[in-house]
LUMGUPA-853469 format. One line per 2 residues: number of its first residue (from 1); for each residue z, x, y of N, C-alpha, C. Coordinates in nm, 4 decimals. Each point is the difference from the previous one (the first is absolute). Example, Ala and Ser with C-alpha at 12.3 -4.5 7.8 and 13.67 -1.06 7.14 Angstrom:
REM residues 2
1	0.7800 1.3190 -0.5690 0.0000 -0.0890 0.1190 0.0000 0.0900 0.1200; -0.0720 -0.0350 0.1050 0.0060 0.0820 0.1190 0.0730 -0.0770 0.1090
This chain:
REM residues 241
1	0.0000 0.0820 -0.1226 0.0000 -0.0820 0.1226 0.0000 0.0843 0.1260; 0.0779 0.1043 0.0123 -0.0037 0.0862 0.1200 -0.1358 0.0631 0.0193
3	-0.0708 0.0303 -0.1133 -0.1327 0.0603 0.0130 -0.0958 -0.0934 0.0700; 0.0048 -0.1277 -0.0299 -0.0874 -0.1002 0.0631 0.0286 -0.0113 0.1476
5	0.1251 0.0078 0.0388 0.0364 -0.0101 0.1420 -0.0574 0.1180 0.0770; 0.0118 0.1208 -0.0587 -0.0540 0.1182 0.0685 -0.1522 -0.0098 0.0173
7	-0.0694 -0.0515 -0.1009 -0.1461 -0.0152 0.0098 -0.0378 -0.0988 0.1088; 0.0743 -0.1086 0.0085 -0.0303 -0.1007 0.1028 0.0247 0.0568 0.1386
9	0.1075 0.0758 0.0149 0.0305 0.0600 0.1313 -0.1098 0.0975 0.0419; -0.0491 0.0795 -0.0948 -0.1074 0.0956 0.0310 -0.1282 -0.0717 0.0404
11	-0.0297 -0.1106 -0.0665 -0.1203 -0.0781 0.0340 0.0076 -0.0525 0.1420; 0.1162 -0.0518 0.0370 0.0169 -0.0513 0.1372 -0.0161 0.1119 0.1027
13	0.0496 0.1182 -0.0345 -0.0124 0.1149 0.0920 -0.1464 0.0378 0.0212; -0.0819 -0.0005 -0.1065 -0.1421 0.0336 0.0100 -0.0755 -0.1025 0.0831
15	0.0331 -0.1276 -0.0189 -0.0656 -0.1063 0.0791 0.0311 0.0163 0.1478; 0.1263 0.0289 0.0319 0.0389 0.0187 0.1405 -0.0728 0.1181 0.0613
17	-0.0140 0.1076 -0.0761 -0.0714 0.1185 0.0514 -0.1461 -0.0312 0.0257; -0.0644 -0.0765 -0.0898 -0.1413 -0.0365 0.0185 -0.0194 -0.0841 0.1241
19	0.0901 -0.0933 0.0246 -0.0089 -0.0843 0.1203 0.0165 0.0838 0.1258; 0.0870 0.0988 -0.0054 0.0202 0.0867 0.1167 -0.1248 0.0790 0.0323
21	-0.0678 0.0538 -0.1035 -0.1241 0.0751 0.0205 -0.1083 -0.0897 0.0570; -0.0112 -0.1223 -0.0521 -0.0999 -0.0953 0.0513 0.0253 -0.0308 0.1455
23	0.1272 -0.0110 0.0391 0.0314 -0.0292 0.1400 -0.0408 0.1126 0.0913; 0.0214 0.1253 -0.0422 -0.0406 0.1166 0.0799 -0.1508 0.0050 0.0142
25	-0.0744 -0.0275 -0.1097 -0.1465 0.0015 0.0052 -0.0513 -0.1040 0.0956; 0.0634 -0.1168 0.0002 -0.0437 -0.1058 0.0918 0.0204 0.0412 0.1433
27	0.1110 0.0674 0.0290 0.0247 0.0468 0.1369 -0.1027 0.1027 0.0414; -0.0374 0.0920 -0.0925 -0.0998 0.1025 0.0309 -0.1349 -0.0624 0.0268
29	-0.0390 -0.1063 -0.0717 -0.1307 -0.0630 0.0176 -0.0130 -0.0643 0.1354; 0.1106 -0.0434 0.0621 -0.0047 -0.0695 0.1287 0.0332 0.0914 0.1162
31	0.0129 0.1302 -0.0242 0.0370 0.0905 0.1080 -0.1194 0.0282 0.0884; 0.0228 0.0456 0.1254 -0.1074 0.0299 0.0935 0.0381 -0.0460 0.1384
33	-0.0931 0.0115 0.0978 0.0295 -0.0431 0.1357 0.0347 -0.1477 0.0035; 0.0995 -0.0327 0.0766 0.0415 -0.1395 0.0138 -0.0527 -0.0573 0.1291
35	0.0055 -0.1301 0.0128 -0.0497 -0.0683 0.1199 0.1124 -0.0362 0.0946; 0.1204 0.0423 -0.0336 0.1129 -0.0332 0.0868 0.1070 0.1065 -0.0122
37	0.0999 -0.0056 0.0866 0.1089 0.0965 -0.0056 -0.0396 0.1323 0.0613; 0.0845 0.0999 -0.0236 -0.0210 0.1294 0.0639 -0.1214 0.0739 -0.0539
39	-0.0491 -0.0359 -0.1221 -0.1136 0.0700 -0.0581 -0.1340 -0.0637 0.0325; -0.0039 -0.0915 0.0947 -0.1238 -0.0711 0.0314 -0.1059 0.0941 0.0578
41	-0.1238 -0.0119 -0.0483 -0.1122 0.0768 0.0525 -0.0741 -0.0869 0.1007; 0.0040 0.0389 0.1261 -0.0630 -0.0798 0.1053 -0.1371 0.0575 0.0330
43	-0.0965 -0.0856 0.0086 -0.1362 0.0448 0.0277 -0.0783 -0.1099 0.0701; -0.1123 0.0388 0.0580 -0.0874 -0.0955 0.0674 -0.1434 0.0257 -0.0451
45	-0.0729 -0.1072 -0.0290 -0.1401 0.0081 -0.0419 -0.0876 -0.0625 0.1080; -0.0966 0.0745 0.0487 -0.0867 -0.0506 0.1062 -0.1462 0.0266 -0.0358
47	-0.0879 -0.0790 0.0600 -0.1441 0.0158 -0.0177 -0.0616 0.0313 0.1355; -0.0703 0.1116 0.0071 -0.0675 0.0381 0.1236 -0.1507 -0.0038 -0.0186
49	-0.0719 -0.0189 0.1082 -0.1465 -0.0047 -0.0073 -0.0605 0.0831 0.1118; -0.1186 0.0526 -0.0259 -0.0703 0.0794 0.0994 -0.1500 -0.0153 -0.0151
51	-0.0696 -0.0071 0.1102 -0.1457 -0.0159 -0.0007 -0.0643 0.0929 0.1014; -0.1160 0.0510 -0.0365 -0.0823 0.0760 0.0942 -0.1442 -0.0457 -0.0198
53	-0.0800 0.0203 0.1018 -0.1401 -0.0409 -0.0071 -0.0919 0.1200 0.0171; -0.1121 -0.0061 -0.0696 -0.1007 0.1042 0.0105 -0.1386 -0.0614 0.0005
55	-0.0966 0.0752 0.0478 -0.1374 -0.0484 0.0054 -0.0734 0.0375 -0.1279; -0.0561 -0.0970 -0.0703 -0.0753 0.0304 -0.1232 -0.1154 0.0959 0.0286
57	-0.0282 0.0853 -0.0994 -0.1085 0.0956 0.0159 -0.1038 -0.0101 -0.1117; 0.0168 -0.0975 -0.0901 -0.0914 -0.0143 -0.1129 -0.0315 -0.1474 -0.0236
59	-0.1253 -0.0278 -0.0278 -0.0418 -0.1362 -0.0345 -0.0543 0.0010 -0.1429; 0.0447 -0.0946 -0.0802 -0.0505 -0.0140 -0.1365 -0.0660 -0.1365 -0.0150
61	-0.1273 0.0017 -0.0383 -0.0759 -0.1233 -0.0185 -0.0314 -0.0181 -0.1472; 0.0242 -0.1205 -0.0496 -0.0403 -0.0321 -0.1366 -0.1271 -0.0835 0.0091
63	-0.1094 0.0542 -0.0532 -0.1301 -0.0680 0.0076 -0.0590 -0.0109 -0.1394; -0.0854 -0.0994 -0.0183 -0.0603 -0.0240 -0.1314 -0.1473 -0.0327 0.0156
65	-0.0745 0.0297 -0.1044 -0.1396 -0.0393 -0.0107 -0.0095 -0.1017 -0.1141; -0.0609 -0.1127 0.0282 -0.0070 -0.1080 -0.0975 -0.1454 -0.0347 -0.0308
67	-0.0270 -0.0271 -0.1265 -0.1361 -0.0353 -0.0401 0.0052 -0.1062 -0.1090; -0.0988 -0.0918 0.0047 -0.0111 -0.1053 -0.1014 -0.1381 0.0110 -0.0634
69	-0.0021 0.0013 -0.1320 -0.1269 0.0107 -0.0728 0.0074 -0.0854 -0.1255; -0.1156 -0.0199 -0.0599 -0.0067 -0.0867 -0.1185 0.0642 0.0639 -0.1219
71	0.0072 0.1340 -0.0025 0.0577 0.0666 -0.1165 0.1025 0.1038 0.0456; 0.0802 0.0463 -0.0942 0.1073 0.0936 0.0292 -0.0543 0.1309 0.0572
73	-0.1023 0.0541 -0.0637 -0.0547 0.1287 0.0430 -0.0522 -0.0058 0.1420; -0.0712 -0.1072 0.0316 -0.0546 -0.0137 0.1346 0.1089 -0.0078 0.1055
75	0.1067 -0.0776 -0.0252 0.1089 -0.0137 0.0968 0.0718 0.1326 0.0211; 0.0304 0.0697 -0.1095 0.0707 0.1271 0.0113 -0.0849 0.1061 0.0683
77	-0.1268 0.0044 -0.0320 -0.0889 0.1000 0.0613 -0.0133 -0.0227 0.1501; -0.0178 -0.1248 0.0399 -0.0186 -0.0292 0.1429 0.1249 0.0333 0.0809
79	0.1169 -0.0421 -0.0489 0.1237 0.0295 0.0750 0.0284 0.1496 0.0005; -0.0271 0.0670 -0.1122 0.0224 0.1437 -0.0064 -0.0908 0.0775 0.0933
81	-0.1269 -0.0379 0.0061 -0.0943 0.0685 0.0872 0.0377 -0.0174 0.1467; 0.0386 -0.1211 0.0377 0.0377 -0.0241 0.1402 0.1283 0.0743 0.0356
83	0.0941 0.0018 -0.0943 0.1237 0.0725 0.0266 -0.0258 0.1493 0.0127; -0.0856 0.0546 -0.0837 -0.0325 0.1421 0.0080 -0.0697 0.0323 0.1311
85	-0.0852 -0.0901 0.0461 -0.0677 0.0210 0.1288 0.1014 0.0038 0.1145; 0.1004 -0.0872 -0.0069 0.1038 -0.0024 0.1032 0.0808 0.1294 -0.0038
87	0.0381 0.0445 -0.1187 0.0768 0.1246 -0.0121 -0.0793 0.1179 0.0543; -0.1266 0.0089 -0.0361 -0.0840 0.1100 0.0484 -0.0118 -0.0027 0.1521
89	-0.0135 -0.1200 0.0557 -0.0116 -0.0115 0.1459 0.1282 0.0444 0.0692; 0.1169 -0.0377 -0.0559 0.1275 0.0392 0.0594 0.0212 0.1511 -0.0078
91	-0.0337 0.0587 -0.1137 0.0125 0.1454 -0.0141 -0.0951 0.0703 0.0963; -0.1189 -0.0544 0.0135 -0.0956 0.0574 0.0938 0.0457 -0.0100 0.1441
93	0.0853 -0.0999 0.0301 0.0514 -0.0180 0.1366 0.1231 0.0861 0.0268; 0.0430 0.0774 -0.1006 0.1112 0.0917 0.0228 0.1319 -0.0381 -0.0631
95	0.0056 -0.1095 -0.0742 0.1244 -0.0392 -0.0670 0.0102 0.0765 -0.1322; 0.1082 0.0754 -0.0217 0.0130 0.0778 -0.1236 -0.0041 -0.0903 -0.1242
97	-0.0640 0.0483 -0.1033 -0.0112 -0.0793 -0.1222 0.1371 -0.0299 -0.0600; 0.0960 0.0902 0.0188 0.1331 -0.0240 -0.0559 0.0752 -0.1121 0.0717
99	-0.0518 -0.0429 0.1145 0.0608 -0.1123 0.0714 -0.0639 -0.1336 -0.0383; -0.0831 0.0018 -0.1024 -0.0641 -0.1224 -0.0505 0.0399 -0.0152 -0.1466
101	0.0591 -0.1124 -0.0344 0.0463 -0.0186 -0.1380 -0.0325 -0.1407 -0.0489; -0.0422 -0.0098 -0.1245 -0.0289 -0.1296 -0.0611 0.1315 -0.0708 -0.0317
103	0.0094 -0.1266 0.0375 0.1221 -0.0769 -0.0235 -0.0190 -0.1129 -0.1006; -0.1244 -0.0474 -0.0154 -0.0219 -0.1100 -0.0941 -0.1467 -0.0086 -0.0392
105	-0.0248 -0.0315 -0.1265 -0.1332 -0.0324 -0.0494 0.0159 -0.1265 -0.0844; -0.0693 -0.1069 0.0386 0.0160 -0.1262 -0.0721 -0.1356 -0.0610 -0.0320
107	-0.0027 -0.0782 -0.1078 -0.1205 -0.0699 -0.0424 0.0411 -0.1373 -0.0526; -0.0537 -0.1051 0.0611 0.0384 -0.1356 -0.0370 -0.1235 -0.0849 -0.0274
109	0.0054 -0.0832 -0.1050 -0.1117 -0.0911 -0.0257 -0.0024 -0.1132 0.1029; -0.1184 -0.0463 0.0297 -0.0187 -0.1127 0.0914 -0.0489 -0.1201 -0.0815
111	0.0688 -0.1135 0.0162 -0.0312 -0.1185 -0.0799 -0.0789 -0.1022 0.0808; -0.0759 -0.0816 -0.0717 -0.0783 -0.1056 0.0623 0.0870 -0.1166 0.0394
113	-0.0651 -0.1096 0.0425 0.0716 -0.1173 0.0503 0.0886 -0.0630 -0.1068; -0.0414 0.0077 -0.1260 0.0797 -0.0617 -0.1057 0.1202 0.0859 -0.0406
115	0.0091 0.1243 0.0494 0.1135 0.0859 -0.0281 0.0009 0.0631 -0.1369; -0.1047 -0.0152 -0.0760 -0.0038 0.0555 -0.1357 -0.1114 0.1024 -0.0185
117	-0.1086 -0.0140 0.0709 -0.1148 0.0882 -0.0175 0.0063 0.1164 0.0984; -0.0137 0.1231 -0.0521 -0.0027 0.1186 0.0858 -0.1402 0.0155 0.0578
119	-0.0064 0.0021 0.1326 -0.1302 0.0106 0.0663 -0.0199 0.1365 0.0668; 0.1006 0.0842 -0.0021 -0.0132 0.1317 0.0615 0.1324 0.0743 -0.0021
121	0.0002 0.1168 0.0678 0.1197 0.0846 0.0033 0.0195 0.0535 0.1416; 0.1284 0.0103 0.0393 0.0356 0.0535 0.1312 0.0741 0.1323 -0.0196
123	-0.0531 0.1064 0.0569 0.0630 0.1321 -0.0082 0.0551 0.0389 0.1363; 0.1166 0.0645 -0.0015 0.0663 0.0374 0.1251 0.0589 0.1391 -0.0143
125	-0.0402 0.0906 0.0890 0.0536 0.1363 0.0031 0.0744 0.0211 0.1313; 0.1296 0.0331 -0.0072 0.0815 0.0179 0.1207 0.0409 0.1457 0.0163
127	0.0055 0.0450 0.1234 0.0464 0.1355 0.0305 0.0938 -0.0031 0.1201; 0.0897 0.0975 0.0044 0.0816 0.0247 0.1188 -0.0618 0.1165 0.0760
129	-0.0164 -0.0186 0.1296 -0.0539 0.1054 0.0858 0.1058 0.0366 0.1027; 0.0459 0.1238 -0.0021 0.1001 0.0464 0.0951 -0.0707 0.0693 0.1153
131	0.0221 -0.0522 0.1201 -0.0657 0.0526 0.1208 0.1078 0.0649 0.0868; -0.0064 0.1313 0.0121 0.1031 0.0739 0.0735 -0.0322 0.0146 0.1485
133	-0.1261 -0.0152 0.0361 -0.0394 0.0029 0.1410 -0.0133 -0.1438 0.0475; 0.1047 -0.0500 0.0649 0.0004 -0.1417 0.0376 -0.1105 -0.0344 0.0999
135	-0.0422 0.0986 0.0768 -0.1075 -0.0263 0.0960 -0.1312 -0.0308 -0.0705; -0.0110 0.0394 -0.1280 -0.1222 -0.0242 -0.0767 0.0132 -0.1177 -0.0962
137	0.1110 -0.0733 0.0068 0.0242 -0.1082 -0.0959 -0.1005 -0.1128 0.0129; -0.0285 -0.0415 0.1229 -0.0949 -0.1103 0.0200 -0.1387 0.0379 -0.0497
139	-0.0404 0.1229 0.0274 -0.1316 0.0448 -0.0455 -0.0057 0.0069 -0.1530; 0.1110 0.0407 -0.0622 0.0026 0.0086 -0.1460 -0.0134 -0.1385 -0.0631
141	0.0686 -0.0987 0.0555 -0.0114 -0.1362 -0.0521 -0.1414 -0.0546 0.0211; -0.0564 0.0295 0.1160 -0.1367 -0.0446 0.0254 -0.0971 0.0645 -0.0974
143	0.0229 0.1266 -0.0342 -0.0857 0.0693 -0.0950 0.0108 -0.0638 -0.1392; 0.1200 -0.0381 -0.0382 0.0198 -0.0652 -0.1298 -0.0770 -0.1307 -0.0073
145	0.0087 -0.0785 0.1058 -0.0673 -0.1303 0.0015 -0.1516 0.0158 0.0017; -0.0484 0.0929 0.0823 -0.1447 0.0162 0.0097 -0.0593 0.0559 -0.1295
147	0.0772 0.0829 -0.0699 -0.0494 0.0590 -0.1252 0.0102 -0.0994 -0.1156; 0.1105 -0.0705 -0.0070 0.0192 -0.0947 -0.1091 -0.0726 -0.1318 0.0185
149	-0.0302 -0.0333 0.1254 -0.0712 -0.1253 0.0274 0.0817 -0.1228 -0.0349; -0.0685 -0.1047 -0.0477 0.0663 -0.1257 -0.0312 0.0959 0.0108 -0.1185
151	-0.0081 0.1099 -0.0731 0.0900 0.0175 -0.1147 0.1376 0.0510 0.0417; 0.0159 0.0351 0.1284 0.1248 0.0610 0.0465 0.1123 -0.1025 0.0098
153	0.1177 0.0418 -0.0441 0.1222 -0.0785 0.0166 0.1074 0.0933 0.0552; 0.0558 -0.0331 0.1186 0.1105 0.0768 0.0566 0.1277 -0.0772 -0.0335
155	0.0765 0.0536 -0.0926 0.1179 -0.0717 -0.0483 0.1212 0.0169 0.0907; 0.0210 0.1207 0.0502 0.1157 0.0225 0.0869 -0.0162 0.1294 0.0773
157	0.0689 0.0064 0.1138 0.0050 0.1206 0.0824 0.1446 0.0182 0.0433; 0.0588 0.1168 -0.0273 0.1395 0.0239 0.0367 0.0196 0.1370 0.0605
159	0.0983 0.0082 0.0919 0.0322 0.1273 0.0648 0.1253 0.0606 -0.0612; 0.0097 0.1325 0.0064 0.1186 0.0695 -0.0487 0.0154 0.1315 0.0739
161	0.1176 0.0619 -0.0179 0.0278 0.1314 0.0579 -0.0011 0.1005 -0.1141; -0.0873 0.0965 0.0066 -0.0184 0.0939 -0.1105 0.1288 0.0784 -0.0295
163	0.0626 0.0541 0.1014 0.1238 0.0754 -0.0180 0.1083 -0.0628 0.0883; 0.0864 -0.0795 -0.0619 0.1041 -0.0676 0.0763 0.1384 0.0599 -0.0259
165	0.0047 0.1251 -0.0482 0.1279 0.0611 -0.0352 0.0935 0.0124 0.1201; -0.0530 0.0381 0.1159 0.0843 0.0132 0.1186 0.0510 -0.1356 0.0459
167	-0.0850 -0.1020 -0.0089 0.0436 -0.1348 0.0371 0.1112 -0.0478 -0.0928; -0.0118 0.0312 -0.1275 0.1020 -0.0408 -0.0964 0.1326 0.0704 0.0304
169	-0.0037 0.1285 0.0324 0.1223 0.0737 0.0345 0.0653 -0.0620 0.1227; -0.0822 -0.0366 0.0982 0.0502 -0.0613 0.1225 0.0658 -0.1344 -0.0294
171	-0.0673 -0.0821 -0.0789 0.0531 -0.1323 -0.0324 0.1288 0.0109 -0.0807; 0.0059 0.0962 -0.0925 0.1211 0.0201 -0.0815 0.1174 0.0410 0.0881
173	-0.0240 0.0915 0.0947 0.1069 0.0447 0.0898 0.0496 -0.1156 0.0857; -0.0913 -0.0820 0.0483 0.0403 -0.1140 0.0829 0.0818 -0.1005 -0.0814
175	-0.0384 -0.0202 -0.1240 0.0727 -0.0930 -0.0851 0.1429 0.0488 -0.0242; 0.0173 0.1301 -0.0263 0.1345 0.0537 -0.0242 0.0856 -0.0086 0.1261
177	-0.0576 0.0339 0.1136 0.0766 -0.0067 0.1241 0.0409 -0.1438 0.0314; -0.0878 -0.0945 -0.0316 0.0337 -0.1409 0.0199 0.1167 -0.0400 -0.0900
179	-0.0041 0.0438 -0.1254 0.1088 -0.0304 -0.0933 0.1314 0.0639 0.0465; -0.0058 0.1235 0.0474 0.1214 0.0684 0.0448 0.0610 -0.0687 0.1218
181	-0.0842 -0.0427 0.0932 0.0499 -0.0693 0.1188 0.0712 -0.1298 -0.0383; -0.0570 -0.0714 -0.0974 0.0637 -0.1239 -0.0457 0.1341 0.0300 -0.0667
183	0.0021 0.1042 -0.0847 0.1230 0.0339 -0.0699 0.1098 0.0436 0.0972; -0.0354 0.0773 0.1013 0.0978 0.0435 0.1000 0.0579 -0.1188 0.0752
185	-0.0843 -0.0978 0.0283 0.0492 -0.1199 0.0690 0.0988 -0.0768 -0.0873; -0.0322 -0.0142 -0.1291 0.0905 -0.0706 -0.0904 0.1325 0.0753 -0.0135
187	-0.0078 0.1336 -0.0052 0.1227 0.0788 -0.0103 0.0872 -0.0199 0.1235; -0.0622 0.0002 0.1172 0.0741 -0.0185 0.1247 0.0619 -0.1393 0.0064
189	-0.0759 -0.1004 -0.0406 0.0509 -0.1375 0.0041 0.1186 -0.0193 -0.0944; 0.0020 0.0766 -0.1093 0.1081 -0.0138 -0.0970 0.1146 0.0968 0.0243
191	-0.0091 0.0807 0.1076 0.1059 0.0931 0.0331 0.0058 0.1206 -0.0919; -0.1132 0.0349 -0.0603 -0.0053 0.1133 -0.0920 -0.1021 0.1023 0.0490
193	-0.0125 0.1106 -0.0729 -0.0975 0.1022 0.0322 -0.1002 0.0146 -0.1140; -0.1223 0.0361 0.0376 -0.1052 0.0162 -0.1000 0.0198 0.1314 -0.0744
195	-0.0006 -0.0075 -0.1342 0.0183 0.1193 -0.0809 -0.1318 0.0532 -0.0526; 0.0034 0.0571 -0.1185 -0.1202 0.0608 -0.0572 -0.0893 -0.1054 -0.0652
197	-0.1279 0.0352 -0.0154 -0.0961 -0.0894 -0.0636 0.0242 0.0006 -0.1509; 0.0025 -0.1202 -0.0594 0.0184 -0.0139 -0.1441 -0.1339 -0.0088 -0.0716
199	-0.0921 -0.0789 0.0546 -0.1316 -0.0139 -0.0645 -0.1033 -0.0448 0.1017; -0.1273 0.0316 -0.0304 -0.1145 -0.0389 0.0834 -0.1098 -0.0517 -0.0913
201	-0.0567 -0.1143 0.0357 -0.1140 -0.0553 -0.0745 -0.1017 -0.0485 0.1013; -0.1269 0.0340 -0.0217 -0.1027 -0.0362 0.0972 -0.1107 -0.0815 -0.0644
203	-0.0743 -0.0685 0.0851 -0.1193 -0.0730 -0.0432 -0.0944 -0.0069 0.1181; -0.1282 -0.0182 -0.0309 -0.0978 -0.0139 0.1080 -0.1025 0.1095 -0.0032
205	-0.0849 0.0028 0.0992 -0.1089 0.0956 0.0090 -0.1086 -0.0559 0.0886; -0.1191 0.0551 -0.0117 -0.1115 -0.0433 0.0838 -0.0396 -0.1421 -0.0349
207	-0.0249 -0.0774 0.1036 -0.0477 -0.1354 -0.0224 -0.1413 0.0048 -0.0561; -0.0330 -0.0871 -0.0958 -0.1353 0.0027 -0.0568 -0.1043 -0.0382 0.1039
209	-0.1179 0.0581 -0.0064 -0.1041 -0.0346 0.0959 -0.0388 -0.1460 -0.0121; -0.0275 -0.0626 0.1132 -0.0386 -0.1403 0.0013 -0.1509 -0.0117 -0.0151
211	-0.0469 -0.0646 -0.1073 -0.1439 -0.0106 -0.0207 -0.0641 -0.0964 0.0979; -0.1254 0.0245 0.0299 -0.0764 -0.0912 0.0834 -0.0569 -0.1108 -0.0869
213	-0.0481 -0.1096 0.0602 -0.0517 -0.1104 -0.0792 -0.1123 0.0432 -0.0935; -0.0116 -0.0674 -0.1122 -0.1016 0.0333 -0.0985 -0.1354 -0.0540 0.0448
215	-0.1044 0.0789 -0.0319 -0.1354 -0.0491 0.0245 -0.0687 0.0746 0.1105; -0.1269 -0.0303 0.0200 -0.0809 0.0698 0.0992 0.0433 -0.0293 0.1424
217	0.0796 -0.1065 0.0209 0.0453 -0.0339 0.1343 0.0804 0.1137 0.0623; 0.0561 0.0900 -0.0840 0.0769 0.1127 0.0527 -0.0862 0.0895 0.0878
219	-0.1304 0.0001 -0.0184 -0.0878 0.0827 0.0816 -0.0019 -0.0434 0.1448; 0.0283 -0.1292 0.0249 -0.0050 -0.0514 0.1361 0.1299 0.0257 0.0753
221	0.1030 0.0483 -0.0694 0.1307 0.0238 0.0605 0.0098 0.1456 0.0431; 0.0310 0.0269 0.1270 0.0166 0.1391 0.0432 0.1108 0.0671 -0.0809
223	-0.0216 0.1260 -0.0392 0.0976 0.0727 -0.0808 0.1013 0.0684 0.0898; 0.1249 -0.0445 -0.0059 0.1077 0.0590 0.0779 0.1140 0.0366 -0.0942
225	0.0422 0.1265 -0.0017 0.1052 0.0411 -0.0939 0.1380 -0.0535 0.0341; 0.0265 -0.0242 0.1296 0.1321 -0.0490 0.0387 0.1101 0.0995 -0.0327
227	0.1198 -0.0510 -0.0304 0.1146 0.0826 -0.0332 0.0533 -0.0389 -0.1383; 0.0490 0.0989 -0.0729 0.0604 -0.0261 -0.1300 0.1471 0.0359 0.0060
229	0.0829 -0.0879 -0.0546 0.1446 0.0185 0.0038 0.0495 0.0619 -0.1296; 0.0822 0.1036 0.0145 0.0687 0.0599 -0.1135 0.1475 -0.0332 0.0149
231	0.0558 -0.0700 -0.0969 0.1381 -0.0447 0.0104 0.0834 0.0403 -0.1199; 0.1304 0.0211 0.0242 0.0944 0.0339 -0.1057 0.1261 -0.0820 0.0162
233	0.0604 -0.0318 -0.1122 0.1305 -0.0648 -0.0027 0.0910 0.0845 -0.0872; 0.1218 0.0263 0.0479 0.0921 0.0859 -0.0738 0.1368 -0.0681 -0.0091
235	0.0582 0.0038 -0.1193 0.1339 -0.0533 -0.0217 0.0947 0.1170 -0.0207; 0.1036 0.0083 0.0855 0.0940 0.1132 -0.0039 0.1434 -0.0518 -0.0142
237	0.0763 0.0669 -0.0862 0.1420 -0.0335 -0.0163 0.0820 0.1166 0.0529; 0.0925 -0.0302 0.0946 0.0907 0.0997 0.0557 0.1438 -0.0308 -0.0410
239	0.0776 0.1046 -0.0069 0.1451 -0.0179 -0.0127 0.0582 -0.0343 0.1355; 0.1066 -0.0762 0.0002 0.0747 -0.0303 0.1221 0.1379 0.0620 -0.0111
241	0.0384 0.0760 0.1026 0.1303 0.0676 -0.0049 0.0937 -0.0579 0.1059
């Protein structure tokens, strides 16, 4: 009988020890900075923005040559020949061949009134033409139209800045300074001082070029590059002391 009592006492001791270890582990899992009391970590999160403007120096036109023929070979040959004539004319006018790139080649059947019988094929060859001399942009578009004739399709015209690295640096600096000014104001309003930066996250960049209307009507619109905006948004977290 005494042996049984000793075994039961030892079992209870082991259970109590296991519960104590579990309690310590639970405390360790919940340890870390608290949101209240003397160990509170005070911080402020702000979003700053900055924008700068620059004048575009490059125009990119997406143009296509379209042909309709009774058979596949005829449609593809006609659109290909007209597109090659346009490329040769542009290169002859001084546009580097590396600034001309094919963007799409398509071939679609054309159906009759009943929607079931194929009566021909439509071929379309599209290219992007990058024009770095903006003073020659109007002449380049006119050359494309005159060479391609009625088969010409001007899909879009957009402006861009070839090297916008300095504008991006400027916009980023303005965004950070805007964020810092906001954070300093919040610190002052709360009776605290701005401490060190905890984290920085940014977003933004050059605004995409705005395309001109699709179609030959773009030829009647004077080409003006205007201004392009480069903008940045930055989220910064500071400590408050």
